[in-house]
py3Dmol code that shows the C-alpha trace and the ligand (Angstrom):
import py3Dmol

protein = """\
ATOM      1  CA  MET A   1     -27.827  11.050   5.942  1.00  0.00           C
ATOM      2  CA  PRO A   2     -31.371  11.310   4.412  1.00  0.00           C
ATOM      3  CA  GLY A   3     -31.420   7.506   4.324  1.00  0.00           C
ATOM      4  CA  ARG A   4     -30.857   7.452   8.067  1.00  0.00           C
ATOM      5  CA  VAL A   5     -33.556   9.982   8.811  1.00  0.00           C
ATOM      6  CA  LEU A   6     -35.953   8.089   6.664  1.00  0.00           C
ATOM      7  CA  LYS A   7     -35.189   4.767   8.733  1.00  0.00           C
ATOM      8  CA  VAL A   8     -35.792   6.557  12.005  1.00  0.00           C
ATOM      9  CA  ALA A   9     -38.976   7.981  10.668  1.00  0.00           C
ATOM     10  CA  LEU A  10     -40.312   4.620   9.310  1.00  0.00           C
ATOM     11  CA  LEU A  11     -39.350   2.935  12.685  1.00  0.00           C
ATOM     12  CA  GLY A  12     -41.356   5.619  14.569  1.00  0.00           C
ATOM     13  CA  VAL A  13     -44.373   5.238  12.382  1.00  0.00           C
ATOM     14  CA  THR A  14     -44.193   1.377  12.709  1.00  0.00           C
ATOM     15  CA  MET A  15     -43.982   1.510  16.585  1.00  0.00           C
ATOM     16  CA  LEU A  16     -46.901   3.887  16.649  1.00  0.00           C
ATOM     17  CA  VAL A  17     -49.057   1.581  14.523  1.00  0.00           C
ATOM     18  CA  LEU A  18     -48.120  -1.629  16.519  1.00  0.00           C
ATOM     19  CA  ALA A  19     -48.097   0.044  20.094  1.00  0.00           C
ATOM     20  CA  GLY A  20     -50.840  -1.646  22.138  1.00  0.00           C
ATOM     21  CA  CYS A  21     -53.777  -1.600  19.806  1.00  0.00           C
ATOM     22  CA  SER A  22     -56.273  -3.474  21.896  1.00  0.00           C
ATOM     23  CA  GLU A  23     -59.985  -3.622  20.844  1.00  0.00           C
ATOM     24  CA  ALA A  24     -60.693  -0.749  23.222  1.00  0.00           C
ATOM     25  CA  ASP A  25     -57.858   1.381  21.825  1.00  0.00           C
ATOM     26  CA  GLN A  26     -59.132   0.768  18.295  1.00  0.00           C
ATOM     27  CA  HIS A  27     -62.603   1.724  19.472  1.00  0.00           C
ATOM     28  CA  GLN A  28     -61.008   4.902  20.914  1.00  0.00           C
ATOM     29  CA  ILE A  29     -59.135   5.562  17.664  1.00  0.00           C
ATOM     30  CA  ARG A  30     -62.372   5.240  15.610  1.00  0.00           C
ATOM     31  CA  ASN A  31     -64.099   7.648  18.036  1.00  0.00           C
ATOM     32  CA  LEU A  32     -61.164  10.088  17.839  1.00  0.00           C
ATOM     33  CA  ALA A  33     -60.976   9.848  21.599  1.00  0.00           C
ATOM     34  CA  MET A  34     -64.457  10.745  22.175  1.00  0.00           C
ATOM     35  CA  PRO A  35     -66.761   8.606  24.357  1.00  0.00           C
ATOM     36  CA  ASP A  36     -69.695   6.963  22.626  1.00  0.00           C
ATOM     37  CA  ARG A  37     -72.645   9.343  22.142  1.00  0.00           C
ATOM     38  CA  ALA A  38     -75.314   8.741  24.712  1.00  0.00           C
ATOM     39  CA  THR A  39     -77.620  11.743  24.154  1.00  0.00           C
ATOM     40  CA  ALA A  40     -79.537  13.235  21.333  1.00  0.00           C
ATOM     41  CA  GLN A  41     -77.284  16.227  21.685  1.00  0.00           C
ATOM     42  CA  GLY A  42     -73.988  14.365  21.543  1.00  0.00           C
ATOM     43  CA  PRO A  43     -73.730  13.871  17.725  1.00  0.00           C
ATOM     44  CA  TYR A  44     -73.669  17.549  17.044  1.00  0.00           C
ATOM     45  CA  THR A  45     -70.540  17.914  19.364  1.00  0.00           C
ATOM     46  CA  TYR A  46     -69.036  14.888  17.901  1.00  0.00           C
ATOM     47  CA  GLU A  47     -69.544  16.129  14.252  1.00  0.00           C
ATOM     48  CA  LEU A  48     -67.778  19.180  15.234  1.00  0.00           C
ATOM     49  CA  TRP A  49     -64.898  17.442  16.832  1.00  0.00           C
ATOM     50  CA  LYS A  50     -64.652  15.069  13.860  1.00  0.00           C
ATOM     51  CA  TRP A  51     -64.463  17.714  11.166  1.00  0.00           C
ATOM     52  CA  ALA A  52     -61.946  19.796  13.462  1.00  0.00           C
ATOM     53  CA  TRP A  53     -59.673  16.738  13.178  1.00  0.00           C
ATOM     54  CA  VAL A  54     -60.175  16.641   9.396  1.00  0.00           C
ATOM     55  CA  ALA A  55     -59.313  20.257   9.213  1.00  0.00           C
ATOM     56  CA  ALA A  56     -56.246  19.929  11.437  1.00  0.00           C
ATOM     57  CA  MET A  57     -54.960  16.943   9.405  1.00  0.00           C
ATOM     58  CA  VAL A  58     -55.337  18.853   6.140  1.00  0.00           C
ATOM     59  CA  THR A  59     -53.500  21.687   7.670  1.00  0.00           C
ATOM     60  CA  GLY A  60     -50.962  19.318   9.133  1.00  0.00           C
ATOM     61  CA  VAL A  61     -50.411  17.611   5.754  1.00  0.00           C
ATOM     62  CA  ILE A  62     -49.776  21.030   4.002  1.00  0.00           C
ATOM     63  CA  VAL A  63     -47.595  22.344   6.720  1.00  0.00           C
ATOM     64  CA  TRP A  64     -45.427  19.022   6.779  1.00  0.00           C
ATOM     65  CA  GLY A  65     -45.298  19.027   3.022  1.00  0.00           C
ATOM     66  CA  LEU A  66     -43.997  22.700   2.885  1.00  0.00           C
ATOM     67  CA  ILE A  67     -41.486  21.783   5.613  1.00  0.00           C
ATOM     68  CA  PHE A  68     -40.101  18.800   3.878  1.00  0.00           C
ATOM     69  CA  TYR A  69     -40.130  20.504   0.654  1.00  0.00           C
ATOM     70  CA  ALA A  70     -38.227  23.400   2.010  1.00  0.00           C
ATOM     71  CA  VAL A  71     -35.730  21.126   3.869  1.00  0.00           C
ATOM     72  CA  VAL A  72     -34.964  19.165   0.827  1.00  0.00           C
ATOM     73  CA  ARG A  73     -35.122  21.825  -1.952  1.00  0.00           C
ATOM     74  CA  PHE A  74     -33.219  24.427  -0.003  1.00  0.00           C
ATOM     75  CA  ARG A  75     -30.783  22.125   1.773  1.00  0.00           C
ATOM     76  CA  ARG A  76     -27.133  23.194   2.011  1.00  0.00           C
ATOM     77  CA  ARG A  77     -25.190  21.775  -0.863  1.00  0.00           C
ATOM     78  CA  SER A  78     -21.579  22.774  -0.059  1.00  0.00           C
ATOM     79  CA  ASP A  79     -19.670  23.800   3.026  1.00  0.00           C
ATOM     80  CA  ASP A  80     -18.890  27.375   1.937  1.00  0.00           C
ATOM     81  CA  GLU A  81     -22.244  28.166   0.391  1.00  0.00           C
ATOM     82  CA  VAL A  82     -24.418  30.538   2.417  1.00  0.00           C
ATOM     83  CA  PRO A  83     -27.702  31.383   0.847  1.00  0.00           C
ATOM     84  CA  ARG A  84     -29.090  34.887   0.789  1.00  0.00           C
ATOM     85  CA  GLN A  85     -30.567  35.516   4.186  1.00  0.00           C
ATOM     86  CA  THR A  86     -33.309  37.911   3.379  1.00  0.00           C
ATOM     87  CA  ARG A  87     -36.000  36.932   0.934  1.00  0.00           C
ATOM     88  CA  TYR A  88     -39.600  37.345   0.494  1.00  0.00           C
ATOM     89  CA  ASN A  89     -42.333  35.604  -1.415  1.00  0.00           C
ATOM     90  CA  LEU A  90     -45.318  37.608  -1.790  1.00  0.00           C
ATOM     91  CA  PRO A  91     -47.908  35.036  -2.750  1.00  0.00           C
ATOM     92  CA  LEU A  92     -46.614  32.727   0.042  1.00  0.00           C
ATOM     93  CA  GLU A  93     -47.033  35.519   2.567  1.00  0.00           C
ATOM     94  CA  VAL A  94     -50.401  36.435   1.477  1.00  0.00           C
ATOM     95  CA  PHE A  95     -51.447  32.571   1.632  1.00  0.00           C
ATOM     96  CA  TYR A  96     -50.140  32.120   5.160  1.00  0.00           C
ATOM     97  CA  THR A  97     -51.922  35.326   6.435  1.00  0.00           C
ATOM     98  CA  ILE A  98     -55.234  34.683   4.719  1.00  0.00           C
ATOM     99  CA  ALA A  99     -55.446  30.886   5.286  1.00  0.00           C
ATOM    100  CA  PRO A 100     -55.358  30.907   9.126  1.00  0.00           C
ATOM    101  CA  VAL A 101     -57.919  33.842   9.220  1.00  0.00           C
ATOM    102  CA  LEU A 102     -60.212  31.780   6.849  1.00  0.00           C
ATOM    103  CA  MET A 103     -59.762  28.802   9.147  1.00  0.00           C
ATOM    104  CA  CYS A 104     -60.689  30.812  12.207  1.00  0.00           C
ATOM    105  CA  VAL A 105     -63.764  32.125  10.519  1.00  0.00           C
ATOM    106  CA  VAL A 106     -64.872  28.505   9.544  1.00  0.00           C
ATOM    107  CA  PHE A 107     -64.123  27.076  12.926  1.00  0.00           C
ATOM    108  CA  PHE A 108     -66.049  30.025  14.645  1.00  0.00           C
ATOM    109  CA  PHE A 109     -68.969  29.696  12.391  1.00  0.00           C
ATOM    110  CA  HIS A 110     -69.264  25.885  13.077  1.00  0.00           C
ATOM    111  CA  THR A 111     -68.729  26.309  16.759  1.00  0.00           C
ATOM    112  CA  VAL A 112     -71.498  28.760  17.154  1.00  0.00           C
ATOM    113  CA  ARG A 113     -73.810  26.609  14.921  1.00  0.00           C
ATOM    114  CA  VAL A 114     -73.141  23.564  17.088  1.00  0.00           C
ATOM    115  CA  GLN A 115     -73.297  25.385  20.390  1.00  0.00           C
ATOM    116  CA  ASP A 116     -76.627  26.958  19.504  1.00  0.00           C
ATOM    117  CA  GLU A 117     -77.967  23.423  18.738  1.00  0.00           C
ATOM    118  CA  VAL A 118     -76.547  21.936  21.961  1.00  0.00           C
ATOM    119  CA  ILE A 119     -77.686  24.645  24.330  1.00  0.00           C
ATOM    120  CA  LYS A 120     -81.112  25.132  22.742  1.00  0.00           C
ATOM    121  CA  LEU A 121     -83.909  25.086  25.281  1.00  0.00           C
ATOM    122  CA  ASP A 122     -87.172  23.466  24.541  1.00  0.00           C
ATOM    123  CA  ALA A 123     -90.007  25.389  26.177  1.00  0.00           C
ATOM    124  CA  ASP A 124     -91.596  22.248  27.265  1.00  0.00           C
ATOM    125  CA  PRO A 125     -89.045  19.710  28.616  1.00  0.00           C
ATOM    126  CA  ASP A 126     -90.290  16.456  29.825  1.00  0.00           C
ATOM    127  CA  MET A 127     -88.852  17.117  33.413  1.00  0.00           C
ATOM    128  CA  THR A 128     -86.712  19.463  35.341  1.00  0.00           C
ATOM    129  CA  VAL A 129     -83.911  18.562  37.762  1.00  0.00           C
ATOM    130  CA  GLU A 130     -82.633  21.190  40.071  1.00  0.00           C
ATOM    131  CA  VAL A 131     -78.797  20.488  40.292  1.00  0.00           C
ATOM    132  CA  MET A 132     -76.721  22.186  43.096  1.00  0.00           C
ATOM    133  CA  GLY A 133     -72.940  22.091  42.485  1.00  0.00           C
ATOM    134  CA  GLN A 134     -71.061  23.271  45.683  1.00  0.00           C
ATOM    135  CA  GLN A 135     -67.700  22.765  47.139  1.00  0.00           C
ATOM    136  CA  TRP A 136     -67.125  19.746  46.629  1.00  0.00           C
ATOM    137  CA  SER A 137     -70.126  17.663  45.794  1.00  0.00           C
ATOM    138  CA  TRP A 138     -73.562  17.712  44.066  1.00  0.00           C
ATOM    139  CA  THR A 139     -77.209  17.628  45.178  1.00  0.00           C
ATOM    140  CA  PHE A 140     -79.813  16.455  42.623  1.00  0.00           C
ATOM    141  CA  ASN A 141     -83.416  17.454  43.265  1.00  0.00           C
ATOM    142  CA  TYR A 142     -86.020  15.471  41.358  1.00  0.00           C
ATOM    143  CA  GLY A 143     -89.587  17.046  41.017  1.00  0.00           C
ATOM    144  CA  VAL A 144     -92.493  14.970  42.092  1.00  0.00           C
ATOM    145  CA  GLY A 145     -95.893  15.481  40.441  1.00  0.00           C
ATOM    146  CA  GLU A 146     -96.999  17.891  37.801  1.00  0.00           C
ATOM    147  CA  GLN A 147     -94.403  20.193  36.289  1.00  0.00           C
ATOM    148  CA  ASP A 148     -95.154  23.899  35.766  1.00  0.00           C
ATOM    149  CA  THR A 149     -92.866  24.620  32.726  1.00  0.00           C
ATOM    150  CA  SER A 150     -93.461  28.517  33.108  1.00  0.00           C
ATOM    151  CA  ALA A 151     -91.221  28.372  36.328  1.00  0.00           C
ATOM    152  CA  THR A 152     -87.957  30.084  35.882  1.00  0.00           C
ATOM    153  CA  GLY A 153     -86.045  28.168  38.681  1.00  0.00           C
ATOM    154  CA  GLU A 154     -84.757  31.503  39.961  1.00  0.00           C
ATOM    155  CA  LEU A 155     -84.157  31.957  43.670  1.00  0.00           C
ATOM    156  CA  GLU A 156     -85.961  34.862  45.280  1.00  0.00           C
ATOM    157  CA  GLY A 157     -84.409  37.098  47.957  1.00  0.00           C
ATOM    158  CA  ASP A 158     -86.086  35.421  50.918  1.00  0.00           C
ATOM    159  CA  GLY A 159     -84.608  32.042  50.003  1.00  0.00           C
ATOM    160  CA  SER A 160     -87.637  30.785  48.246  1.00  0.00           C
ATOM    161  CA  GLY A 161     -87.788  30.389  44.477  1.00  0.00           C
ATOM    162  CA  ASP A 162     -89.952  30.041  41.447  1.00  0.00           C
ATOM    163  CA  PHE A 163     -89.612  26.266  41.044  1.00  0.00           C
ATOM    164  CA  ALA A 164     -91.315  23.931  38.516  1.00  0.00           C
ATOM    165  CA  TYR A 165     -92.700  21.418  41.106  1.00  0.00           C
ATOM    166  CA  ASP A 166     -94.539  21.578  44.532  1.00  0.00           C
ATOM    167  CA  GLN A 167     -92.626  18.627  45.924  1.00  0.00           C
ATOM    168  CA  TYR A 168     -89.110  17.289  45.636  1.00  0.00           C
ATOM    169  CA  VAL A 169     -87.062  14.436  46.457  1.00  0.00           C
ATOM    170  CA  TYR A 170     -83.268  14.751  46.474  1.00  0.00           C
ATOM    171  CA  THR A 171     -79.925  12.946  46.899  1.00  0.00           C
ATOM    172  CA  SER A 172     -76.879  14.696  48.165  1.00  0.00           C
ATOM    173  CA  GLY A 173     -73.146  13.759  47.815  1.00  0.00           C
ATOM    174  CA  THR A 174     -70.055  14.616  49.882  1.00  0.00           C
ATOM    175  CA  GLY A 175     -66.429  14.450  49.147  1.00  0.00           C
ATOM    176  CA  ARG A 176     -66.552  10.930  50.437  1.00  0.00           C
ATOM    177  CA  ASN A 177     -69.835   9.686  49.088  1.00  0.00           C
ATOM    178  CA  ILE A 178     -70.176  10.068  45.386  1.00  0.00           C
ATOM    179  CA  PRO A 179     -73.913  10.795  44.512  1.00  0.00           C
ATOM    180  CA  THR A 180     -75.754   9.209  41.729  1.00  0.00           C
ATOM    181  CA  LEU A 181     -77.915  10.997  39.132  1.00  0.00           C
ATOM    182  CA  VAL A 182     -80.734   8.849  37.991  1.00  0.00           C
ATOM    183  CA  LEU A 183     -82.423   9.810  34.786  1.00  0.00           C
ATOM    184  CA  PRO A 184     -85.062   8.204  32.577  1.00  0.00           C
ATOM    185  CA  VAL A 185     -84.000   7.372  29.041  1.00  0.00           C
ATOM    186  CA  ASP A 186     -85.475   9.109  25.960  1.00  0.00           C
ATOM    187  CA  ARG A 187     -86.827  12.054  27.975  1.00  0.00           C
ATOM    188  CA  THR A 188     -85.793  15.625  27.439  1.00  0.00           C
ATOM    189  CA  ILE A 189     -84.414  16.669  30.871  1.00  0.00           C
ATOM    190  CA  GLN A 190     -83.719  20.267  31.846  1.00  0.00           C
ATOM    191  CA  PHE A 191     -80.926  20.841  34.490  1.00  0.00           C
ATOM    192  CA  ASN A 192     -81.379  24.080  36.312  1.00  0.00           C
ATOM    193  CA  LEU A 193     -77.810  24.642  37.643  1.00  0.00           C
ATOM    194  CA  HIS A 194     -77.307  26.416  41.044  1.00  0.00           C
ATOM    195  CA  SER A 195     -74.111  27.149  42.984  1.00  0.00           C
ATOM    196  CA  PRO A 196     -73.936  28.736  46.513  1.00  0.00           C
ATOM    197  CA  ASP A 197     -70.077  29.360  46.391  1.00  0.00           C
ATOM    198  CA  VAL A 198     -67.868  29.381  43.439  1.00  0.00           C
ATOM    199  CA  ILE A 199     -68.111  28.470  39.677  1.00  0.00           C
ATOM    200  CA  HIS A 200     -68.519  24.829  38.964  1.00  0.00           C
ATOM    201  CA  ASP A 201     -69.224  23.099  35.824  1.00  0.00           C
ATOM    202  CA  PHE A 202     -71.797  20.313  35.349  1.00  0.00           C
ATOM    203  CA  GLY A 203     -70.908  17.557  32.708  1.00  0.00           C
ATOM    204  CA  VAL A 204     -71.003  14.018  31.735  1.00  0.00           C
ATOM    205  CA  PRO A 205     -68.434  13.026  29.071  1.00  0.00           C
ATOM    206  CA  SER A 206     -70.675  10.511  27.400  1.00  0.00           C
ATOM    207  CA  PHE A 207     -73.390  13.219  27.004  1.00  0.00           C
ATOM    208  CA  LEU A 208     -70.915  15.452  25.097  1.00  0.00           C
ATOM    209  CA  VAL A 209     -72.452  18.457  26.750  1.00  0.00           C
ATOM    210  CA  LYS A 210     -71.449  20.530  29.822  1.00  0.00           C
ATOM    211  CA  MET A 211     -72.251  23.891  31.379  1.00  0.00           C
ATOM    212  CA  ASP A 212     -70.989  26.196  33.908  1.00  0.00           C
ATOM    213  CA  VAL A 213     -72.724  26.458  37.278  1.00  0.00           C
ATOM    214  CA  ILE A 214     -72.471  30.003  38.308  1.00  0.00           C
ATOM    215  CA  PRO A 215     -73.292  31.511  41.785  1.00  0.00           C
ATOM    216  CA  GLY A 216     -76.127  34.184  41.517  1.00  0.00           C
ATOM    217  CA  ARG A 217     -77.646  32.798  38.256  1.00  0.00           C
ATOM    218  CA  VAL A 218     -79.406  29.863  37.073  1.00  0.00           C
ATOM    219  CA  ASN A 219     -77.937  28.333  33.941  1.00  0.00           C
ATOM    220  CA  LYS A 220     -80.104  25.856  32.165  1.00  0.00           C
ATOM    221  CA  LEU A 221     -79.209  22.796  30.061  1.00  0.00           C
ATOM    222  CA  GLN A 222     -81.326  20.378  28.480  1.00  0.00           C
ATOM    223  CA  VAL A 223     -80.250  16.886  27.578  1.00  0.00           C
ATOM    224  CA  THR A 224     -81.922  13.900  26.153  1.00  0.00           C
ATOM    225  CA  PRO A 225     -80.194  10.691  27.147  1.00  0.00           C
ATOM    226  CA  THR A 226     -80.754   7.978  24.523  1.00  0.00           C
ATOM    227  CA  VAL A 227     -78.961   5.009  25.837  1.00  0.00           C
ATOM    228  CA  GLU A 228     -79.616   3.183  29.046  1.00  0.00           C
ATOM    229  CA  GLY A 229     -76.440   2.627  31.092  1.00  0.00           C
ATOM    230  CA  GLU A 230     -74.067   3.897  33.697  1.00  0.00           C
ATOM    231  CA  TYR A 231     -71.978   6.836  33.079  1.00  0.00           C
ATOM    232  CA  LYS A 232     -69.554   9.132  35.114  1.00  0.00           C
ATOM    233  CA  GLY A 233     -70.160  12.927  35.704  1.00  0.00           C
ATOM    234  CA  LYS A 234     -67.707  15.453  36.981  1.00  0.00           C
ATOM    235  CA  CYS A 235     -67.079  19.066  37.798  1.00  0.00           C
ATOM    236  CA  TYR A 236     -65.125  20.505  34.897  1.00  0.00           C
ATOM    237  CA  GLU A 237     -64.190  23.829  36.502  1.00  0.00           C
ATOM    238  CA  LEU A 238     -61.225  23.925  39.032  1.00  0.00           C
ATOM    239  CA  CYS A 239     -63.297  24.991  41.969  1.00  0.00           C
ATOM    240  CA  GLY A 240     -61.086  24.550  44.922  1.00  0.00           C
ATOM    241  CA  VAL A 241     -58.921  22.118  46.825  1.00  0.00           C
ATOM    242  CA  SER A 242     -61.286  19.113  46.512  1.00  0.00           C
ATOM    243  CA  HIS A 243     -62.361  19.773  42.907  1.00  0.00           C
ATOM    244  CA  SER A 244     -61.102  16.398  41.828  1.00  0.00           C
ATOM    245  CA  ARG A 245     -63.583  14.730  44.249  1.00  0.00           C
ATOM    246  CA  MET A 246     -66.503  16.484  42.723  1.00  0.00           C
ATOM    247  CA  LEU A 247     -67.572  13.419  40.867  1.00  0.00           C
ATOM    248  CA  PHE A 248     -70.968  11.919  40.266  1.00  0.00           C
ATOM    249  CA  ASN A 249     -72.285   8.757  38.902  1.00  0.00           C
ATOM    250  CA  VAL A 250     -75.080   8.762  36.281  1.00  0.00           C
ATOM    251  CA  GLU A 251     -77.597   6.019  35.661  1.00  0.00           C
ATOM    252  CA  VAL A 252     -79.840   6.241  32.672  1.00  0.00           C
ATOM    253  CA  VAL A 253     -82.776   3.928  33.346  1.00  0.00           C
ATOM    254  CA  SER A 254     -86.273   3.048  32.058  1.00  0.00           C
ATOM    255  CA  GLN A 255     -89.195   5.282  33.203  1.00  0.00           C
ATOM    256  CA  GLU A 256     -90.389   2.607  35.516  1.00  0.00           C
ATOM    257  CA  LYS A 257     -87.038   2.237  37.315  1.00  0.00           C
ATOM    258  CA  TYR A 258     -86.801   5.976  37.546  1.00  0.00           C
ATOM    259  CA  ASP A 259     -90.234   6.263  39.280  1.00  0.00           C
ATOM    260  CA  ALA A 260     -89.136   3.465  41.611  1.00  0.00           C
ATOM    261  CA  TYR A 261     -85.968   5.323  42.418  1.00  0.00           C
ATOM    262  CA  LEU A 262     -88.003   8.494  43.273  1.00  0.00           C
ATOM    263  CA  ALA A 263     -90.237   6.497  45.491  1.00  0.00           C
ATOM    264  CA  ASP A 264     -87.160   4.971  47.230  1.00  0.00           C
ATOM    265  CA  LEU A 265     -85.842   8.505  47.936  1.00  0.00           C
ATOM    266  CA  ALA A 266     -89.215   9.504  49.252  1.00  0.00           C
ATOM    267  CA  ALA A 267     -89.389   6.431  51.397  1.00  0.00           C
ATOM    268  CA  ALA A 268     -85.983   7.206  52.821  1.00  0.00           C
ATOM    269  CA  GLY A 269     -87.283  10.713  53.861  1.00  0.00           C
ATOM    270  CA  ASN A 270     -85.402  12.694  51.291  1.00  0.00           C
ATOM    271  CA  SER A 271     -88.451  14.851  50.615  1.00  0.00           C
ATOM    272  CA  ALA A 272     -88.665  18.570  50.618  1.00  0.00           C
ATOM    273  CA  ALA A 273     -91.286  21.210  49.442  1.00  0.00           C
ATOM    274  CA  ALA A 274     -88.470  22.986  47.654  1.00  0.00           C
ATOM    275  CA  PRO A 275     -85.258  21.813  46.103  1.00  0.00           C
ATOM    276  CA  VAL A 276     -82.194  21.622  48.435  1.00  0.00           C
ATOM    277  CA  LEU A 277     -79.757  24.118  47.039  1.00  0.00           C
ATOM    278  CA  GLY A 278     -77.219  24.919  49.610  1.00  0.00           C
ATOM    279  CA  GLY A 279     -75.726  22.436  52.061  1.00  0.00           C
ATOM    280  CA  SER A 280     -74.647  23.403  55.578  1.00  0.00           C
ATOM    281  CA  TYR A 281     -71.287  21.859  54.557  1.00  0.00           C
ATOM    282  CA  VAL A 282     -70.484  25.091  52.608  1.00  0.00           C
ATOM    283  CA  ASN A 283     -70.713  27.231  55.677  1.00  0.00           C
ATOM    284  CA  ASP A 284     -68.678  25.088  58.217  1.00  0.00           C
ATOM    285  CA  GLN A 285     -65.415  24.595  56.417  1.00  0.00           C
ATOM    286  CA  ALA A 286     -62.263  25.476  58.141  1.00  0.00           C
ATOM    287  CA  GLY A 287     -61.275  29.016  57.276  1.00  0.00           C
ATOM    288  CA  LEU A 288     -64.789  30.409  56.498  1.00  0.00           C
ATOM    289  CA  GLU A 289     -65.429  31.305  60.221  1.00  0.00           C
ATOM    290  CA  THR A 290     -62.963  34.015  60.100  1.00  0.00           C
ATOM    291  CA  ASP A 291     -62.810  37.020  57.651  1.00  0.00           C
ATOM    292  CA  ALA A 292     -59.734  37.847  55.536  1.00  0.00           C
ATOM    293  CA  GLU A 293     -57.949  39.641  58.439  1.00  0.00           C
ATOM    294  CA  GLY A 294     -58.406  36.572  60.636  1.00  0.00           C
ATOM    295  CA  ALA A 295     -61.006  38.041  63.033  1.00  0.00           C
ATOM    296  CA  GLN A 296     -63.969  35.878  64.085  1.00  0.00           C
ATOM    297  CA  GLU A 297     -67.149  36.862  62.413  1.00  0.00           C
TER     298      GLU A 297
END
"""
ligand_1 = """\
1
CU
Cu -66.611 22.087 41.221
"""
view = py3Dmol.view(width=600, height=400)
view.addModel(protein, "pdb")
view.setStyle({"model": 0}, {"cartoon": {"style": "trace"}})
view.addModel(ligand_1, "xyz")
view.setStyle({"model": 1}, {"stick": {}})
view.zoomTo()
view.show()
């Protein structure tokens, strides 16, 4: 019987090793399923991920070792033998109580350390983009001209706000048209995140950072893209029926291309004195014209 178990186990391992290991797969495996880091902040997240894997593997090896040891050492040796059903082992019980607590403490410590590093805000970012996530797409407002880094990005009651620029150009997506966020490479970019409706979450997998977009408050996230290229961004928070369409493309380009892109937006008439932070789309969806009781408002 143990011989057969061993054969099945070996077969399983061999199949896993041989199963479709293309170049891309191997790259994925080396990255522990994480995308390549395309920001200055990414390596912090990746290191946390990597060491969490190491910790999980060490734990796994100990647990599997103990399981196999118990299975073999305490296997039934004859048909009429029933081992004592109540036993305790104090050192073992102390170990399996304290070890997980210690693990949680260590994980918590490193999570907080990495999180502090990743959400750290530089008081003087190179530029600020006002991002609006709404059901179910994104609007990106790029500042034109001088940036006032003392601006809070907060909305004021009358609909105006304390924004970093006097002039903006913007691009807006819809559920059908996925918008593109264009960013200059090697610049620290602050994203001020706005939502006019529900909680969304702004993130680009290759950037290895993301942040909730919460109505009524302005969350701020700073990212320094370090690799030019095209990436995919998405909403990470289930925000309604078309959440899955809340995608955006990201292009990290040279400063010259970025400036040219802003000029294109301006030439297309997508200019505004203040960032565009609430599309009309949010107000004219089916269902919103009636209150909860069904009466017209
Ligand atoms: Cu969303």
